[in-house]
KEKE-3310 file (N, C-alpha, C; in steps of 0.2 Angstrom, whole numbers, plus 5000, padded with zeros to 4 digits):
npx = (5004:5003:5008:4998:4986:4986:4983:4970:4963:4964:4957:4944:4941:4941:4931:4920:4920:4916:4904:4897:4897:4889:4876:4874:4872:4867:4853:4846:4841:4826:4813:4801:4786:4769:4759:4743:4726:4714:4705:4712:4713:4724:4735:4736:4745:4736:4726:4731:4730:4736:4745:4740:4742:4748:4750:4761:4768:4785:4802:4799:4786:4783:4788:4784:4780:4779:4768:4766:4759:4766:4764:4773:4787:4799:4813:4827:4841:4858:4862:4849:4835:4823:4806:4791:4780:4774:4778:4786:4781:4777:4781:4790:4794:4803:4795:4801:4808:4825:4831:4826:4819:4805:4788:4774:4762:4748:4740:4745:4754:4769:4775:4773:4767:4765:4753:4749:4756:4771:4780:4797:4815:4829:4845:4853:4848:4838:4821:4809:4795:4785:4776:4771:4780:4789:4786:4792:4786:4791:4805:4806:4811:4813:4809:4813:4803:4803:4816:4824:4821:4829:4836:4829:4828:4831:4836:4839:4850:4852:4845:4828:4826:4823:4810:4811:4801:4791:4781:4770:4764:4751:4751:4751:4758:4773:4784:4801:4814:4825:4833:4847:4853:4846:4835:4831:4835:4839:4827:4819:4825:4824:4810:4804:4796:4784:4780:4777:4766:4757:4756:4753:4761:4774:4786:4795:4804:4799:4798:4788:4776:4771:4762:4758:4748:4740:4736:4726:4735:4728:4719:4727:4733:4726:4728:4735:4749:4752:4763)
npy = (4994:5011:5028:5037:5028:5024:5036:5039:5028:5031:5043:5039:5031:5040:5048:5039:5036:5049:5050:5040:5045:5057:5051:5044:5054:5066:5076:5069:5076:5074:5073:5086:5083:5084:5080:5072:5069:5055:5061:5071:5082:5094:5088:5095:5102:5105:5096:5084:5072:5069:5054:5047:5037:5038:5032:5034:5035:5037:5040:5033:5026:5014:5013:5013:5024:5031:5044:5054:5063:5066:5063:5071:5082:5082:5086:5094:5084:5079:5078:5077:5086:5086:5086:5094:5109:5120:5114:5104:5091:5084:5071:5060:5045:5032:5017:5005:4992:4992:4980:4966:4971:4972:4978:4989:4981:4978:4966:4963:4969:4970:4979:4994:5010:5013:5019:5015:5008:4999:4985:4981:4975:4985:4990:4988:4977:4980:4980:4989:5000:5009:5021:5027:5023:5015:4999:4984:4969:4958:4954:4960:4973:4990:5007:5024:5037:5050:5053:5054:5042:5032:5016:5007:4994:4977:4968:4977:4986:5000:5016:5020:5027:5045:5055:5070:5084:5098:5112:5123:5140:5139:5128:5116:5100:5095:5082:5082:5076:5063:5056:5050:5033:5022:5009:5008:5003:4990:4985:4986:4978:4966:4964:4967:4961:4957:4969:4976:4970:4972:4987:4989:4993:4994:4998:4998:5007:5019:5036:5045:5057:5074:5074:5063:5050:5050:5038:5032:5022:5011:5008:5005:4992:4976:4968:4971:4966:4964:4966)
npz = (5000:4995:5000:4996:4995:5008:5015:5010:5015:5029:5030:5026:5037:5048:5043:5044:5057:5062:5057:5063:5076:5075:5071:5083:5093:5089:5082:5067:5053:5045:5032:5035:5043:5045:5059:5059:5062:5059:5051:5044:5051:5060:5073:5088:5102:5113:5112:5116:5129:5146:5148:5138:5124:5107:5090:5077:5060:5056:5052:5041:5031:5036:5049:5065:5078:5095:5102:5116:5129:5144:5162:5168:5167:5153:5153:5144:5141:5140:5124:5119:5116:5124:5129:5121:5122:5135:5147:5143:5142:5131:5121:5109:5102:5094:5091:5090:5098:5105:5107:5101:5092:5094:5091:5088:5079:5068:5071:5084:5098:5107:5114:5123:5129:5146:5156:5169:5184:5182:5186:5188:5187:5190:5183:5193:5199:5208:5214:5206:5205:5193:5185:5169:5159:5145:5140:5135:5132:5126:5129:5141:5142:5148:5146:5149:5145:5150:5151:5140:5133:5140:5145:5157:5162:5158:5143:5132:5122:5119:5121:5116:5100:5098:5092:5085:5089:5083:5087:5079:5078:5082:5089:5082:5078:5072:5065:5064:5064:5068:5083:5090:5092:5080:5074:5062:5048:5051:5055:5044:5035:5042:5043:5032:5021:5028:5032:5020:5016:5027:5027:5015:5004:4991:4993:5006:5012:5009:5012:5024:5020:5017:5028:5042:5048:5064:5077:5090:5102:5108:5098:5087:5087:5087:5098:5114:5122:5139:5153)
capx = (5000:5007:5006:4991:4981:4985:4979:4963:4960:4963:4952:4938:4940:4939:4924:4915:4919:4913:4897:4894:4896:4883:4870:4872:4871:4863:4847:4847:4835:4822:4807:4796:4779:4763:4755:4736:4721:4712:4701:4716:4714:4730:4736:4739:4747:4730:4722:4734:4729:4741:4745:4736:4748:4746:4755:4761:4774:4790:4802:4797:4779:4782:4792:4780:4782:4774:4767:4763:4759:4768:4762:4779:4791:4804:4818:4833:4846:4863:4861:4842:4832:4818:4799:4789:4775:4777:4781:4791:4779:4775:4787:4789:4800:4802:4791:4805:4813:4832:4834:4824:4814:4797:4785:4767:4759:4741:4737:4747:4759:4772:4778:4768:4767:4761:4751:4748:4762:4774:4786:4803:4821:4833:4851:4856:4844:4833:4814:4806:4788:4785:4771:4773:4786:4788:4788:4792:4785:4795:4811:4805:4815:4809:4812:4810:4802:4805:4823:4827:4820:4834:4835:4828:4828:4831:4842:4839:4857:4853:4838:4824:4827:4818:4808:4811:4794:4791:4775:4769:4762:4745:4752:4750:4764:4777:4790:4806:4820:4826:4838:4850:4854:4840:4834:4827:4837:4839:4820:4816:4828:4821:4802:4801:4791:4777:4778:4775:4759:4753:4755:4750:4766:4779:4792:4795:4808:4796:4797:4782:4775:4770:4758:4758:4742:4741:4730:4727:4738:4724:4716:4731:4734:4720:4729:4741:4752:4755:4767)
capy = (5000:5017:5033:5039:5024:5024:5042:5038:5024:5034:5048:5035:5028:5046:5050:5034:5037:5055:5049:5036:5050:5061:5047:5042:5059:5072:5074:5068:5079:5070:5077:5089:5080:5087:5075:5073:5064:5051:5066:5075:5089:5094:5086:5100:5101:5106:5090:5078:5071:5066:5047:5044:5036:5037:5029:5037:5032:5041:5044:5029:5024:5008:5013:5016:5029:5033:5051:5054:5068:5063:5066:5074:5086:5078:5091:5093:5079:5077:5081:5076:5093:5086:5087:5101:5112:5124:5110:5099:5085:5080:5067:5055:5040:5026:5011:4999:4990:4991:4973:4962:4975:4971:4984:4988:4978:4978:4961:4962:4973:4968:4985:5000:5015:5011:5024:5012:5006:4993:4983:4978:4975:4989:4988:4986:4971:4982:4980:4996:5000:5015:5022:5032:5020:5011:4993:4979:4962:4952:4952:4964:4979:4995:5013:5030:5042:5057:5054:5053:5035:5028:5010:5006:4987:4972:4967:4982:4989:5007:5019:5021:5033:5050:5059:5078:5087:5105:5115:5129:5145:5137:5122:5110:5097:5092:5078:5085:5072:5057:5057:5044:5026:5020:5002:5008:4999:4983:4983:4986:4972:4960:4963:4971:4957:4958:4977:4978:4968:4976:4994:4990:4996:4990:5001:4999:5012:5026:5041:5048:5063:5080:5072:5057:5049:5048:5034:5030:5015:5005:5006:5003:4985:4972:4965:4973:4961:4968:4962)
capz = (5000:4995:5005:4994:4997:5016:5017:5008:5020:5035:5029:5026:5044:5052:5041:5046:5065:5063:5055:5069:5082:5073:5072:5090:5098:5086:5078:5060:5050:5040:5030:5040:5042:5050:5063:5058:5064:5053:5047:5042:5055:5063:5080:5092:5109:5117:5111:5119:5136:5149:5149:5132:5119:5100:5086:5070:5056:5055:5046:5035:5031:5040:5055:5070:5084:5100:5104:5122:5134:5150:5168:5171:5162:5150:5151:5140:5144:5136:5117:5118:5117:5128:5126:5119:5126:5140:5152:5140:5143:5125:5118:5104:5102:5089:5094:5089:5104:5102:5108:5096:5087:5095:5088:5087:5073:5068:5075:5091:5100:5114:5117:5124:5134:5151:5161:5175:5187:5180:5191:5185:5191:5187:5181:5200:5201:5213:5211:5205:5202:5191:5180:5163:5155:5139:5142:5130:5136:5123:5133:5148:5142:5150:5144:5153:5140:5152:5152:5133:5131:5142:5147:5164:5164:5152:5138:5127:5122:5119:5122:5110:5096:5100:5087:5086:5087:5083:5086:5076:5082:5084:5093:5078:5079:5066:5066:5060:5064:5073:5087:5094:5088:5078:5072:5056:5043:5053:5056:5037:5032:5045:5043:5026:5018:5032:5033:5014:5016:5032:5026:5008:5000:4987:4995:5014:5013:5007:5018:5025:5016:5021:5034:5044:5052:5071:5079:5097:5102:5109:5092:5082:5087:5089:5105:5117:5127:5145:5158)
cpx = (5004:5004:4999:4985:4980:4981:4972:4960:4959:4958:4945:4936:4938:4932:4919:4914:4915:4905:4893:4892:4890:4877:4869:4870:4867:4857:4848:4840:4832:4816:4802:4789:4774:4760:4747:4732:4719:4708:4705:4717:4721:4730:4739:4740:4740:4725:4725:4733:4734:4740:4742:4742:4745:4752:4755:4767:4779:4797:4800:4789:4778:4786:4787:4783:4777:4774:4763:4764:4760:4765:4768:4783:4797:4809:4824:4838:4851:4862:4853:4839:4826:4811:4797:4783:4778:4780:4785:4788:4777:4781:4785:4795:4798:4799:4795:4810:4820:4835:4832:4819:4807:4794:4778:4765:4751:4738:4739:4753:4762:4775:4773:4770:4762:4759:4751:4755:4765:4780:4791:4809:4826:4840:4855:4853:4839:4826:4812:4799:4787:4780:4774:4780:4784:4790:4787:4792:4788:4800:4811:4810:4810:4812:4809:4809:4803:4812:4827:4826:4826:4832:4835:4830:4828:4837:4843:4846:4857:4846:4834:4826:4821:4816:4808:4804:4795:4784:4775:4766:4755:4745:4751:4757:4767:4783:4795:4813:4820:4833:4841:4850:4848:4840:4831:4829:4837:4832:4817:4819:4825:4814:4799:4796:4784:4775:4775:4767:4754:4751:4753:4755:4771:4786:4792:4799:4806:4796:4790:4781:4775:4766:4759:4752:4744:4735:4731:4730:4734:4720:4720:4732:4728:4721:4735:4743:4755:4759:4769)
cpy = (5006:5022:5036:5035:5024:5030:5042:5034:5027:5039:5045:5033:5034:5048:5046:5035:5043:5054:5045:5041:5054:5057:5045:5048:5065:5070:5074:5071:5074:5075:5079:5086:5082:5080:5077:5067:5060:5056:5071:5082:5088:5092:5092:5098:5101:5100:5083:5078:5067:5058:5043:5043:5035:5034:5033:5034:5038:5038:5040:5028:5018:5007:5016:5019:5030:5041:5051:5061:5065:5066:5071:5078:5081:5083:5089:5088:5077:5081:5080:5083:5092:5086:5094:5103:5116:5120:5104:5092:5081:5077:5062:5051:5035:5020:5005:4997:4989:4984:4968:4965:4974:4978:4983:4986:4978:4972:4961:4967:4971:4974:4991:5005:5013:5016:5021:5009:4999:4991:4979:4979:4980:4986:4985:4980:4973:4982:4987:4995:5008:5016:5027:5029:5017:5004:4988:4972:4956:4949:4956:4969:4985:5002:5019:5036:5049:5059:5052:5045:5030:5021:5009:4999:4983:4972:4973:4986:4996:5010:5019:5027:5038:5053:5066:5080:5095:5108:5121:5134:5144:5130:5115:5107:5094:5088:5081:5081:5066:5058:5051:5038:5023:5013:5002:5003:4992:4981:4982:4979:4966:4958:4966:4967:4958:4965:4979:4976:4971:4983:4995:4994:4992:4993:5002:5004:5019:5030:5043:5055:5069:5079:5065:5056:5047:5044:5032:5023:5010:5003:5003:4995:4981:4969:4968:4968:4966:4963:4966)
cpz = (5000:4999:5003:4996:5005:5018:5015:5013:5027:5035:5029:5033:5048:5050:5044:5054:5066:5062:5060:5075:5081:5074:5079:5095:5095:5083:5071:5057:5045:5038:5035:5038:5047:5053:5062:5060:5058:5048:5044:5045:5059:5071:5083:5099:5114:5117:5114:5127:5140:5150:5143:5127:5112:5096:5079:5067:5055:5056:5040:5036:5035:5046:5061:5076:5089:5101:5110:5126:5141:5156:5171:5165:5160:5148:5147:5144:5139:5129:5115:5120:5122:5125:5124:5123:5132:5146:5150:5141:5137:5122:5113:5103:5097:5094:5093:5094:5101:5103:5102:5091:5088:5093:5088:5080:5073:5072:5082:5092:5107:5117:5117:5129:5139:5156:5168:5178:5184:5185:5187:5189:5187:5186:5187:5203:5207:5210:5211:5203:5200:5185:5174:5160:5149:5140:5136:5133:5132:5127:5140:5148:5144:5149:5148:5148:5143:5153:5145:5131:5134:5145:5154:5166:5157:5148:5133:5128:5122:5120:5115:5106:5097:5093:5088:5084:5087:5082:5083:5080:5085:5088:5089:5078:5072:5068:5061:5060:5068:5077:5091:5089:5086:5075:5065:5050:5045:5053:5049:5034:5035:5044:5036:5022:5021:5032:5026:5013:5021:5030:5018:5003:4996:4989:5003:5016:5011:5013:5018:5021:5020:5027:5036:5049:5060:5074:5086:5097:5104:5103:5087:5081:5090:5096:5108:5123:5133:5150:5164)
residu = (MET:ASP:ARG:ARG:GLN:PHE:ASN:ARG:LEU:CYS:THR:GLY:LEU:VAL:ALA:GLY:ALA:SER:SER:LEU:HIS:VAL:ASN:ALA:THR:ASP:ILE:THR:PRO:THR:PRO:ARG:SER:ALA:LEU:VAL:PHE:GLU:ASP:ASP:SER:PRO:VAL:THR:LEU:ALA:GLN:LEU:ASN:PRO:GLY:GLU:ALA:TRP:ILE:PHE:SER:TYR:PRO:TYR:LYS:THR:THR:PRO:CYS:PHE:LEU:VAL:ARG:LEU:HIS:GLU:SER:ALA:PRO:HIS:GLN:GLY:SER:TRP:PRO:GLY:GLY:VAL:ASP:HIS:ASP:GLN:SER:VAL:VAL:ALA:PHE:SER:ALA:ILE:CYS:SER:HIS:LYS:MET:SER:HIS:PRO:ALA:ARG:PRO:ILE:SER:HIS:ILE:SER:TYR:GLN:ASP:LYS:PRO:VAL:THR:PHE:TYR:ASP:LYS:GLN:ARG:GLN:LYS:GLN:THR:GLN:ARG:GLY:VAL:ILE:SER:CYS:CYS:SER:GLU:ARG:SER:VAL:TYR:HIS:PRO:ALA:LYS:GLY:GLY:GLN:VAL:LEU:SER:GLY:PRO:ALA:PRO:VAL:PRO:LEU:ALA:ALA:ILE:ALA:LEU:GLU:PRO:ASP:GLU:ASN:GLY:ALA:LEU:PHE:ALA:THR:GLY:SER:HIS:GLY:PRO:ASP:GLN:TYR:GLU:ARG:PHE:LEU:GLN:ALA:PHE:GLY:PHE:ARG:LEU:ALA:MET:GLU:TYR:GLY:THR:SER:ASP:VAL:ARG:ALA:ARG:VAL:GLY:ASN:THR:THR:LYS:VAL:VAL:LEU:ALA:LYS:ASP:PHE:SER:ALA:GLN:GLN:VAL:LEU:CYS)
# end
C-alpha cells in the first residue's frame, strides 16, 4: 500500500467514525411531516391528554412511533432537546425496541406506553415500580420516556430513538428528525416482507410525506400484550 492509498484509507475511517458519532448523539434531519388525525385535521398540543399514547409512522411509512403527553416534564438531557410544550411533557419515540425490534403491529403489540404502574428490576437488580414507562414484554425491556428513552431494565442495548417534534404558532405538531441510535434499517431488512403487506406498499423504505396519520395506540393493534 502506497502513501496515497494509506491516506485515503485513514480519511475514510475518520469520516466513518465521525458519521457514527453524529448518528448516535445528534438529531438527524428528515422530511418535516405534520401530525394529523384520521380526518386530516392537525394534531395540536391542546388535544393531547396526559397518559394517552398514540401511534404514527416516521420517518418511514412503515416505522411506528409513540406520541405521548407525560404526567411529568421531560427536560433537556445530554444532546436530547427534551419534550415540547410549556412544560416539556409531550414526547415522541420510535416504537421499535432496540433489543429484538418488537414493535406495534396491527394484529398484536408487545411494546407499549404504560400509564399504570409497571414493576421491573433495574440495572442494579433492585425491584422498582413506576408508571409512565415504555415497556416491551417480549424480553422485559423498560424505557424512561421522560429521560430521553433511556433503558431502565432488560436486555435492550441502547435507548429508544427519539423523534424531534416542533409545534407551530397554533400548537400544531410536526415531526422533523430522529435522534440517537435507531433500528430503522435493521428493522426494514428483518420485517420488510410483512411490513409491505401490512402497510400495503411496494416500497417499505418510502418516507412519510407532508403528513403522517396519528392513531390511538389502543386502536392501532388488535391486541396489546401487558406484563
